[in-house]
C-alpha positions as CSV (number, residue, x, y, z in Angstrom):
1,M,0.0,0.0,0.0
2,F,1.1,3.5,-0.8
3,S,-0.8,6.6,-0.2
4,F,-0.3,10.3,0.3
5,T,-2.3,13.4,1.3
6,T,-1.4,17.0,0.9
7,D,-2.3,20.2,2.7
8,D,-1.9,22.6,-0.2
9,A,-2.4,25.8,1.9
10,A,0.4,24.7,4.4
11,G,2.8,23.3,1.8
12,Y,2.7,19.9,3.6
13,I,2.7,16.3,2.3
14,E,2.2,13.1,4.2
15,I,3.2,9.8,2.6
16,T,2.5,6.3,3.9
17,V,4.6,3.4,2.5
18,N,3.7,-0.3,3.2
19,G,4.9,-2.4,0.4
20,A,4.9,-2.1,-3.4
21,I,4.9,1.3,-5.1
22,S,3.7,1.5,-8.7
23,E,4.8,3.9,-11.4
24,D,1.4,5.6,-11.0
25,D,2.0,6.0,-7.3
26,F,5.4,7.5,-7.9
27,E,4.1,9.9,-10.6
28,G,1.2,11.0,-8.4
29,V,3.5,12.0,-5.5
30,V,6.0,13.7,-7.8
31,K,3.2,15.8,-9.3
32,A,2.0,16.7,-5.8
33,I,5.5,17.7,-4.6
34,D,6.1,19.7,-7.8
35,R,2.8,21.5,-7.3
36,L,3.5,22.3,-3.7
37,T,7.0,23.5,-4.3
38,A,5.8,25.8,-7.2
39,V,3.6,27.6,-4.7
40,H,5.6,27.4,-1.4
41,G,9.2,27.0,-2.6
42,R,9.9,24.5,0.2
43,L,7.5,22.1,1.7
44,N,7.4,20.0,4.9
45,A,6.8,16.3,4.9
46,L,6.0,13.3,7.0
47,E,6.7,9.8,5.8
48,I,5.2,6.8,7.6
49,V,7.2,3.6,6.8
50,R,5.2,0.6,7.7
51,G,6.9,-1.8,5.3
52,L,9.7,-1.8,2.9
53,P,8.7,-0.7,-0.6
54,S,9.3,-2.9,-3.5
55,L,10.3,-0.9,-6.6
56,P,11.1,-2.2,-10.1
57,S,14.7,-1.3,-10.9
58,E,13.7,1.4,-13.4
59,L,11.4,3.1,-10.9
60,W,14.1,2.9,-8.2
61,W,16.5,4.7,-10.5
62,K,13.9,7.3,-11.4
63,D,13.1,7.9,-7.7
64,L,16.8,8.3,-6.8
65,K,17.3,10.9,-9.6
66,Y,14.2,12.8,-8.7
67,S,15.0,12.7,-4.9
68,L,18.6,13.9,-5.4
69,S,17.6,16.7,-7.7
70,N,14.9,17.9,-5.3
71,L,16.6,17.9,-1.9
72,D,16.3,21.6,-1.6
73,S,12.5,21.3,-1.9
74,F,12.0,20.2,1.7
75,G,12.2,22.2,4.9
76,R,11.3,19.6,7.5
77,C,10.9,15.9,7.1
78,A,9.6,13.5,9.8
79,V,10.1,9.8,9.3
80,V,7.9,7.6,11.4
81,S,8.5,3.9,11.6
82,E,8.8,0.9,13.9
83,M,11.5,-0.6,11.7
84,G,14.6,-0.4,14.0
85,W,17.1,0.6,11.4
86,I,15.1,3.6,10.0
87,G,16.0,5.9,12.9
88,P,19.8,5.5,12.7
89,V,19.7,5.9,8.9
90,T,17.5,8.9,9.2
91,R,19.9,10.5,11.8
92,F,22.9,9.8,9.5
93,F,21.3,11.5,6.5
94,A,20.1,14.4,8.7
95,A,23.7,15.3,9.4
96,L,24.4,15.5,5.6
97,L,21.4,17.3,4.3
98,R,20.2,20.9,4.4
99,M,16.7,20.0,5.4
100,E,15.7,19.2,9.0
101,I,15.0,15.5,9.4
102,R,13.9,13.6,12.5
103,A,12.9,10.0,13.2
104,F,9.9,9.2,15.4
105,P,8.4,5.9,16.6
106,L,4.8,5.2,15.5
107,A,3.6,5.9,19.0
108,E,4.6,9.5,18.5
109,L,2.9,10.0,15.2
110,E,0.9,13.1,16.3
111,E,4.1,14.7,17.7
112,A,5.9,13.9,14.4
113,R,3.0,15.6,12.4
114,A,3.2,18.7,14.6
115,W,7.0,18.9,14.3
116,A,6.9,18.4,10.5
117,R,4.3,21.2,10.2
118,G,6.5,23.5,12.3
119,Q,3.9,23.7,15.1
């Protein structure tokens, strides 16, 4: 399952990943991110990772290229997961990237939302 919602007025996107991601899923989130950044410049995001996504290799490459070329599009990014390795990996990348990134356990989902929204 893959889903996302946006708050266009706030420049915020929330993504939930739990398994396979299709090309249509990917294109939908790309369009939403591009639309939000066109209006807000930078957006805030929350990603809930419930399960590892499976991506066809061509989509994985497309995602990597898009992600690397749009790193400056994000202000804050909260990553929420119960997968033990997600937190350390998130903290590692937080030290390297311009955006603010924090990892939260699923029990702190509402705190993660508030932080990602800057509230």
